[in-house]
N, C-alpha and C positions, 0 to 999 in steps of 0.2 A: 635817686629814684626810689620808689617804694617796692618792697617785696611783700606780696600779700600772702605768701604761702604759710607764714607763721600764724595766720588767723584760722587755718583749718585745724580742726580737732580730730585726732585719730580715733577718739572714742565714738565718733559718729559713723564709723564703718559698720555695715550690716553683714552678717554672716549667712543670710538666707540664700540657698543655692539659686533660687529664681532671680534674686536681685543680682547675684554674681554674673549670671548669664546676660542679664540686661546691661550690666556695666560693661562687660566685654564687648557686647554688640555696639554699645554707644561709643566705646573707645575706638573700635574699628572704623565706625562711620566718621568720627572726628579725625582720625588719622588720614583717611582718604581725602576728607575735605581740606585738611591742612596741606597735604601734598599738592592738591589742585591749586590752592591759594598761592603756595610758594612758586609753582610752575607759572601761573599767570603773572605774578609780580616780576619774576626773573625774565620771562619772555618780553614783557613790556619794556624792561630796562635794556635788554639786549637789542630789541628792534629800534630803540631810540639812538643807538650808537652811531649809525651812519650820518645822523644829522649834525654831528660834531664838526664836520668839515665846514659848515656854513656859520659856525658860531665865532664870536669874538674870542680873543685870548682868555683863557680860564681865569675867573676871578678867585679871590681868596674865599675859602669856606666861611660863610657867615657865622658858623658856630664858634669861631676862634675868639677866645676871651682876650681882652685888652687890659693890661695892668691888673690891679687887685679887683676881684669880683664879689658880688653878693647874689646868691641864688635863693629864691623862695619857692617852695613846693607845697601843694595842698592836694591830698588824695581822699576820695570818698569811696567806700565799698558798701554795696547793698546786696545782701544775700537773697537768693531765691532758688527755688526748685532744687533742693537737696545740696549737691556739691558744687553749685554754680553761683556766681555773683556778678553784678555789674560794677565795674571799676572805672571811675572817672578821675582824671588828674588835671590840675592847673599849675603852670610853671611860669615864673617871671625871673628874668636874668638881667642883672645890672653889671656893667663893667666900668672901667675908668675910675676905679676907687669906689665903686658902688653908686655912682652918680648918674649913669647913663643906662636907660632901659634899651638894650640892644636886641633883645629876643624875648618872645613870650609865646606860649602855645597851650592848647587844650587837647587832651586825648582821652579816648574811651574804648572799652572793650569788655567782652564777657570772659570771665575766668572760669575755666573748666578744671576742677581738681579731680583728675582722673584716678589718682592714687594718693595715698598720704605723702608720698615723696615726689610727686610729679604734678606740675600745674602748667596748663596751656592757655595762652591768652591772645587771640587775634585782636589787633588794635588799629584804630584809625587816628591819625594826628593831623591837626591843622596848626601851622606854625607861621608867625609873623616876625619880620625883621624891620622894625621902625627905624627910619633914617638911613638904611643901607641903600646906596645908590645903584647897586648891581642886582639885588634880589629883594623883592617885596614880601613874598610869601612862599610857602612850601607845603605840599601835601605828602603824607607818608602813610604807607601800609606796613605794618609790623606784625611779626609773629614772635611772641615771647614764650620760650620753653625754659622752665625753671625746675631744676632737680635739687632736692634738699633732703637731709636726714639729720636726726638728732642723736648725739652720744653724750648723755649727761648734760652738762651746761653748754656743750659745744654743738654748733649746728653748721656744718659745711654746706655751702650753697653754690651752685653753678647756674648762671642765667645766660642763655644764648638768645640773641635778638637778631632775627632775619628782617632786614629793613629795605624797603623800596622807597627811594626819594624822588619826588616829582616837583622840582622848583618851577616858578612861574615862567622863566625865560631861559632855562637851561635843559639839556637832554636829561632824561631819567637815568638813574643809576641804582645799583644794588650795593648794600653794605652788610657785613657781618660784624656783630659785636659780641665778644665773649667776656663774661664778668665772673671769674671765680672769686670766692670770698668765704667769710664765715661770720657767725654771730656767737657771742659768748655772754651768758647770763652772769653778771658780776655778783660775787658772793657778798652781797650787802643785805642785811636783815631789814627788809621793808616789806610791806604788803604787796608791792609790785616791783620786782627787781629790774633795775636798768640793764640794758643789753648793749654790749660793745659790738659795733658793726664795722667790719674792715673788708674792703674789696678792691680789685684792680681790673679795669675794663680795657680790652684791646679792640681797636677799630680796624677792620680789614675791608678794603675795597678790591674785590678780586678781578674786576674787569675795568671798563672805562670809568674814569673819574672826571666829572665836568668841572671840578674845582682844582686850583693850583695846589701842587704838592711836591714833596721832595723826590719824586721819582720812584717811590716804593708803594706797594699796596697796603703797607702798615701806616695808616694816616693819622692816628690819634691814640692817646693813652690817658686814662683818668684813674688816679689813685685816690681813694676816699677812706677816711676814718671818722667815725662819729659814735655817739651814744644815744640810744633810744630810751626815752623816759616815759613809761606808761602812766599817764595822768589819771586815767580811769579805764574801765574795762573796754570802752569803745573809743578811746582817744589817746594818742601818744604824740610826743614831740621829739624830734631828733635833730639836734645841731650837729654839723659835720664840717670837716676841713677837707678840701679837695685840691689836688694838683692836676691841672690840665696841660698836656703837652701835645702840640699840633705839629705835624711834619710839613713844613713849608719849603719852597724852593731855596730859601736862604739858610735853611737848617731848622732844627727843632725849636719851637717857641713854647716856653713853659710859664704859666701864670698860676697864681694862688687864688683860691675861692673859699669864702665862708658861706655856708648854706644853712637853712632851717627848713625842715620837712615836718608837715603836720599831717597826721593820718587819722581819719575818722571812719568808724564802721557803724552803719545803721543796724542796730540789733533787731532781730525778728521778734515780734510780740508773741509771747506764749499764749496758746489757746486754752 
């Protein structure tokens, strides 16, 4: 997935006291709004739990990869109003040796870069599972909290994703996704340095899970390594390799995935 925080330039910070007060006020309002959103999502998920008694036996999570996979990602970011941007992403996922389109989705949200090291993005996602006999589509409400800092060529990053899942014929559920990792600017003498990207994502379902699992709240793990190549100031390409492990009743199922991410930033016209 894309991490937009590297597009923010710390030099854009203002030191005007009035602006600082306004930023603090905006941050407080956004914090309260996010707490409200999280509460609403979790309440909806918890209230749906009693309905599980009327459901059929839990199906396998449709996110589970089969054999070798190919994932394609495209992201577009449009800046507006100072430290905010509109971020839209498209994803297509093929499994069974890259021959079967088993999942695709589109998502969008507004990124609030409240500090040089902190980005908050409320997100809506619409997801389809073509050919899946158990689940046709899924709506998701997500809250992306990303913390990052730079130390020379190194950039540690921690992304936390709070996720509410609303499948078409299953009870709602909540999931937490923690993705620690880092980026490292490779010491190559070029106009635009390539960047090594490494992370590992942990999936936790703290309450009811409408999908079959191995009896643990730790339901999935994704290890990813790739290199981002800046083709231009507003465009980059990142090939990556990913290991996806899913906790199923029969045990952990691990599959390999090759992916290609394209990121495009619409640059603001100078006045």
